[in-house]
C-alpha atoms as one frame of an Amber mdcrd trajectory, in Angstrom:
protein
  26.487 -14.101   0.122  27.077 -15.652   3.820  24.344 -18.309   5.252  22.976
 -16.062   8.046  22.811 -12.870   5.288  21.152 -15.430   3.127  18.272 -15.946
   5.757  17.527 -12.712   6.163  17.319 -11.687   3.066  14.882 -15.110   2.188
  12.766 -14.123   5.197  12.775 -10.191   4.444  11.967 -11.275   1.332   9.179
 -13.272   2.000   7.862 -11.078   4.299   7.695  -8.057   1.572   5.858 -10.634
  -0.553   2.906 -11.033   2.054   2.239  -7.092   2.325   0.887  -7.472  -1.172
  -2.363  -9.716   0.154  -2.978  -6.591   2.754  -4.881  -5.327  -0.217  -7.868
  -7.065  -0.938  -7.792  -9.253   3.261  -7.643  -5.653   5.424 -10.770  -4.372
   3.631 -12.749  -7.448   2.546 -14.405  -8.332   6.262 -14.891  -4.272   6.770
 -16.996  -3.039   3.204 -20.282  -3.838   4.568 -19.087  -1.586   7.400 -18.000
   0.759   6.074 -21.382   0.755   2.755 -23.361   1.518   6.410 -21.606   3.516
   7.619 -23.479   7.113   9.132 -20.578   9.086   7.850 -21.636   8.222   4.373
 -25.365   7.280   5.049 -26.155  10.372   2.569 -24.853   9.345  -0.516 -26.889
   7.328  -2.448 -24.698   4.968  -4.291 -22.408   4.124  -1.731 -22.741   0.581
  -1.718 -21.141   1.099  -5.242 -18.925   3.451  -4.579 -17.535   0.820  -1.782
 -17.678  -2.046  -4.467 -14.931   0.230  -5.723 -11.981   0.393  -3.215 -10.582
  -3.109  -4.010 -11.546  -2.349  -8.035  -9.571   0.481  -7.746  -6.501  -0.631
  -6.225  -6.609  -3.567  -8.725  -7.110  -1.691 -12.121  -3.694   1.096 -10.776
  -1.644  -2.409 -10.222  -2.332  -3.394 -13.467  -1.623   0.430 -14.981   1.513
   0.662 -12.724   3.394  -2.164 -12.964   4.687  -2.134 -16.253   5.762   1.377
 -15.974   7.332   0.216 -12.449   9.304  -2.000 -14.726  10.270   0.102 -17.258
  11.426   2.760 -14.975  13.462  -0.230 -12.767  16.236   0.217 -15.880  17.120
   3.851 -15.247  17.072   3.852 -11.640  17.818   1.483  -8.274  15.543  -1.006
  -8.254  16.210  -1.827  -4.113  14.940   2.289  -4.236  11.631   1.932  -6.138
  10.858  -1.431  -3.732  12.065   1.183  -1.077   9.709   3.949  -2.190   6.524
   2.154  -2.900   6.747   0.120   0.981   6.490   3.951   2.163   3.699   5.077
  -0.283   2.314   1.662   0.766   1.683   2.800   4.015   0.985   6.546   3.893
  -1.579   5.546   1.276  -3.257   2.071   2.706  -3.322   4.041   6.163  -4.981
   6.459   4.707  -8.905   5.670   5.642  -7.767   5.735   8.975  -8.745   9.607
   9.227 -10.081  10.294   5.614 -13.932  10.979   6.241 -14.654  11.900   1.819
 -15.049   8.391   0.538 -14.211   9.741  -2.737 -10.700  10.837  -1.550 -10.548
   7.077   0.562 -10.745   6.190  -3.584  -7.795   8.101  -4.964  -5.864   7.233
  -1.768  -6.689   3.038  -3.183  -4.997   4.215  -6.352  -1.894   5.579  -5.389
  -1.908   2.115  -3.009  -2.216   0.235  -6.484   0.301   1.997  -7.656   2.387
   1.695  -4.265   1.968  -2.546  -4.760   2.583  -2.642  -8.503   5.631  -1.674
  -7.268   6.710  -3.720  -4.762   5.437  -6.746  -5.675   7.470  -5.956  -9.545
  10.896  -5.435  -7.848  10.479  -8.048  -5.117  10.003 -10.915  -7.038  12.682
  -8.799 -10.453  15.120  -9.003  -6.621  14.738 -13.148  -6.454  15.433 -13.294
 -10.192  18.616 -10.996  -9.965  20.039 -12.622  -5.970  18.949 -16.306  -7.011
  19.660 -18.940 -10.195  18.788 -22.497 -10.636  16.852 -24.576  -7.808  17.251
 -21.888  -5.055  15.554 -19.745  -7.700  12.322 -22.091  -8.238  12.070 -22.740
  -3.937  12.905 -18.880  -2.881   9.763 -17.850  -5.070   7.400 -21.150  -4.237
   7.990 -19.588  -0.643   7.416 -16.208  -1.428   3.976 -16.818  -2.703   3.093
 -19.492  -0.326   4.039 -17.482   2.795   2.438 -14.770   1.008  -1.132 -17.041
   0.796  -0.288 -18.574   4.405  -0.243 -14.992   5.747  -2.933 -14.109   4.555
  -4.320 -16.677   7.261  -3.218 -14.113   9.903  -4.188 -10.762   8.267  -7.575
 -11.815   7.901  -7.850 -12.861  11.529  -6.621  -9.558  12.771  -8.633  -7.820
  10.401 -11.950  -9.381  11.836 -10.667  -8.264  15.475 -10.179  -5.164  14.734
 -12.769  -4.802  12.875 -14.796  -5.187  15.976 -13.445  -1.831  17.439 -14.073
  -0.063  14.192 -13.673  -0.211  10.427 -11.837   2.486  10.249  -9.006   0.392
  12.227  -8.566  -2.349   9.741  -6.974   0.700   7.438  -3.999   0.616  10.044
  -2.409  -3.095   9.037  -0.974  -0.889   5.776   0.862   0.323   8.778   3.029
  -3.203   8.103   5.318  -1.263   5.185   6.960   1.289   7.933   7.993  -1.782
   9.763   9.214  -3.557   6.884  11.533  -0.625   5.576  14.194  -1.533   7.892
  14.533  -4.583   7.298  14.398  -4.130   3.364  17.610  -1.242   3.646  19.239
  -3.684   5.513  18.652  -6.983   3.558  18.503  -5.568   0.195  21.802  -5.076
  -1.944  21.486  -3.414  -5.437  22.274  -5.868  -7.940  25.400  -5.180 -10.828
  24.087  -3.036 -13.241  23.105  -4.731 -17.122  24.047  -3.566 -20.262  21.764
  -2.127 -21.909  20.600  -4.739 -24.377  23.312  -6.312 -26.929  22.366  -8.701
 -30.390  22.949 -11.425 -28.626  19.638 -10.463 -26.428  17.661  -8.926 -29.326
  17.709 -13.277 -30.370  16.923 -14.603 -26.886  13.878 -12.292 -27.037  12.608
 -13.786 -30.605  10.811 -15.874 -27.519   8.799 -13.626 -27.472   5.390 -15.219
 -28.805   5.904 -17.650 -25.857   6.022 -14.726 -23.128   2.921 -13.616 -24.931
   1.349 -17.004 -24.397   2.207 -17.008 -20.837   0.884 -14.457 -20.353  -2.772
 -14.631 -21.822  -2.702 -18.076 -20.545  -2.285 -15.685 -16.691  -5.027 -13.363
 -18.030  -8.119 -16.652 -18.759  -6.382 -18.601 -15.653  -6.754 -15.987 -13.333
 -10.021 -14.159 -14.507 -11.568 -18.046 -14.491  -9.942 -19.125 -11.006 -10.630
 -15.968  -9.281 -14.534 -16.349  -9.462 -14.698 -19.044  -7.128 -13.380 -16.003
  -4.508 -15.920 -13.492  -5.776 -19.187 -15.686  -6.000 -18.098 -17.437  -2.282
 -20.876 -16.313  -0.166 -23.511 -17.129  -3.071 -21.887 -20.502  -3.424 -21.608
 -21.768   0.268 -25.424 -20.048   0.874 -27.019 -23.388  -0.633 -25.933 -24.633
   3.062 -26.861 -22.117   4.921 -23.548 -21.495   5.698 -22.528 -18.464   8.279
 -19.302 -16.314   8.132 -17.568 -18.722   9.919 -17.680 -21.724   8.325 -17.011
 -19.653   5.197 -14.085 -18.519   6.647 -12.915 -21.756   6.977 -13.582 -22.717
   3.708 -11.367 -19.673   2.438  -8.834 -20.257   5.484  -7.981 -24.342   3.958
  -7.570 -23.060   0.200  -5.588 -19.820   1.711  -3.250 -23.264   3.478  -3.341
 -25.715   0.548  -2.396 -23.025  -2.007   0.549 -22.165   0.879   1.615 -26.111
   0.870   1.467 -26.056  -3.014   3.440 -23.438  -3.313   6.088 -24.605  -0.942
   5.982 -27.640  -2.665   6.641 -26.558  -6.228  10.062 -26.677  -6.523  10.328
 -30.264  -6.302   7.200 -30.412  -8.554   9.095 -28.405 -11.516  11.691 -30.504
 -10.714   9.262 -33.783 -12.077   7.059 -31.567 -14.843   8.588 -28.820 -17.410
   6.226 -25.489 -17.420   3.429 -26.646 -20.387   2.443 -29.931 -17.919   2.690
 -27.557 -14.912   0.260 -25.002 -16.608  -1.688 -28.564 -17.547  -2.316 -29.724
 -14.512  -2.988 -26.632 -12.747  -6.037 -26.269 -15.271  -7.075 -29.598 -14.430
  -6.669 -29.002 -10.652  -8.740 -25.806 -10.591 -11.615 -26.891 -12.959 -12.090
 -29.418 -10.782 -12.172 -27.712  -7.535 -15.223 -25.696  -9.823 -16.782 -28.647
 -10.978 -17.418 -29.871  -7.290 -18.023 -26.609  -5.540 -20.770 -26.352  -8.698
 -21.989 -29.799  -8.242 -21.911 -30.035  -4.168 -24.960 -31.294  -2.465 -22.895
 -30.658   0.602 -21.212 -28.334   2.738 -18.022 -31.167   3.927 -17.920 -31.841
  -0.463 -17.769 -27.993  -1.189 -14.792 -27.966   1.262 -12.601 -31.414  -0.275
 -13.362 -29.110  -3.640 -11.336 -26.028  -1.564  -8.911 -28.012  -0.044  -7.484
 -29.991  -3.717  -7.815 -26.367  -5.240  -5.358 -24.610  -3.086  -2.507 -27.309
  -4.094  -2.924 -26.348  -7.163  -3.452 -22.482  -7.516  -0.284 -22.492  -5.593
   1.487 -23.769  -8.397   0.018 -21.089 -10.310   1.786 -17.436  -9.454   5.835
 -19.008  -9.252   4.824 -21.011 -12.474   4.015 -18.494 -14.858   6.805 -15.940
 -13.197   9.915 -18.397 -13.151   9.052 -19.112 -16.887   8.887 -15.746 -17.924
  12.413 -15.079 -15.883  13.777 -17.726 -18.042  12.742 -16.615 -21.487  13.472
 -12.831 -21.318  17.015 -11.426 -21.051  18.269 -10.064 -17.688  17.996  -6.506
 -18.948  14.515  -6.542 -19.629  12.851  -8.821 -16.893  11.540  -6.879 -14.356
   9.883  -4.614 -17.333   8.118  -8.950 -18.421   7.979  -8.689 -14.198   5.606
  -5.412 -14.406   4.280  -6.880 -17.692   3.216 -10.140 -15.885   1.854  -8.668
 -12.665  -0.276  -6.013 -15.244  -1.936  -8.549 -16.423  -1.968 -11.110 -13.079
  -4.211  -7.779 -11.956  -5.867  -7.206 -14.293  -7.442 -10.602 -14.919  -8.865
  -9.498 -11.137 -10.891  -6.453 -12.801 -12.208  -8.636 -15.247 -13.216 -11.776
 -13.735 -16.938 -10.365 -12.346 -17.228  -8.693 -15.719 -16.742 -12.628 -17.095
 -18.843 -14.326 -14.514 -21.629 -11.686 -15.138 -21.689 -12.977 -18.676 -21.306
 -16.287 -18.417 -23.903 -16.184 -15.475 -26.320 -14.790 -18.039 -26.454 -18.323
 -20.482 -26.800 -20.362 -17.245 -28.983 -18.035 -14.780 -27.217 -19.641 -11.339
 -24.136 -19.473  -9.496 -23.303 -22.966  -9.062 -24.307 -24.399 -13.127 -21.296
 -21.163 -13.897 -18.833 -22.544 -11.201 -19.121 -25.897 -12.884 -18.973 -24.132
 -16.286 -16.105 -22.563 -15.621 -14.772 -25.422 -14.011 -15.486 -28.024 -17.773
 -13.933 -24.892 -19.704 -10.871 -25.030 -17.038 -10.302 -28.413 -17.655 -10.593
 -29.114 -21.210  -7.975 -26.813 -21.387  -5.709 -28.430 -18.927  -6.408 -31.414
 -21.090  -5.049 -29.259 -24.140  -1.437 -28.357 -22.382  -1.211 -31.676 -21.234
  -1.694 -32.809 -25.134   0.916 -30.189 -26.245   3.066 -30.908 -23.504   3.695
 -34.727 -24.243   2.987 -34.041 -27.932   5.226 -31.436 -28.413   9.033 -31.788
 -28.469  10.934 -32.842 -25.757  13.193 -29.722 -23.886  16.857 -30.046 -23.683
  18.081 -30.375 -20.311  19.172 -27.059 -20.559  15.875 -25.521 -20.814  14.046
 -26.927 -18.729  16.948 -25.771 -16.225
């Protein structure tokens, strides 16, 4: 692949990776206005229905991702990606003209299926196109750019919201803009033969894959809690909307930087050790957030947590890619996305259960931080005392 073509492909891949961020960033600022809209004033349960807009999307990503992975074993990955991007724009922008909240919720379910296709295929194709150090760099950049562009999307969503909450749905038209670059940049990888006996021997590592998936479910469930409770955490400091936005943007910036430096971190530590550092770092973030007495102290916690959170997604994806046969890579990327978004769906429920014990948002966040730190220490101890991996395994 020529250098110019490589740079064009990587650029398009990074933009595609960022599109998943729109599912929440574009609409979170608009939810309050949607619930207060006169168009839905006749509905007594409008607040609950509006609250489901993000939940339905996440749930259908979790349902659709494994199915997309299986489908890719029979259809071309690039065709699935293009179809998903088209559906992303059509269903995503539907809220601009739909007058029925239930139809909007149905459209969000289709957005979830589209995002499942986009994330699963894009991550799988990164694994197909790149190997070794290049794969680590591109995966880290893809996650980092996705987090970084969140900031731009959040600002744009705020500007559009001043016109009307309906205009926020137009951000999903980004998918139409990306269809032509995807068509020009992506090439279908060479077909892989059906799983042979050698691949089946490799799949004895299924226990490790399940361990990664379980780790993702638990970790993402905990790490998502500060975001769900962000307004309640910063309420303690009488923070206004722009101060909370600053805290979130600082987290996203440092997370993007953390993702961009993932290849360097991976060259120094094994996947298990990186998980340990992530749990300890995010644990410290949550403990400081829970115990903070000033806005600046909470801001420092967000700054710290971002770096470690930025390693989380590439570490999970790349470890699974290393363990599974190429023929089943898309299937397992789909399962990984499913566990990731199922954790997002379960996070508020889990927090409510923990909060019944503490009955205080800040104490509960600190408790989550303590649990995360302890899990991180266990990961690090396991990494240190387990048999050192060979150079071949590290690469």
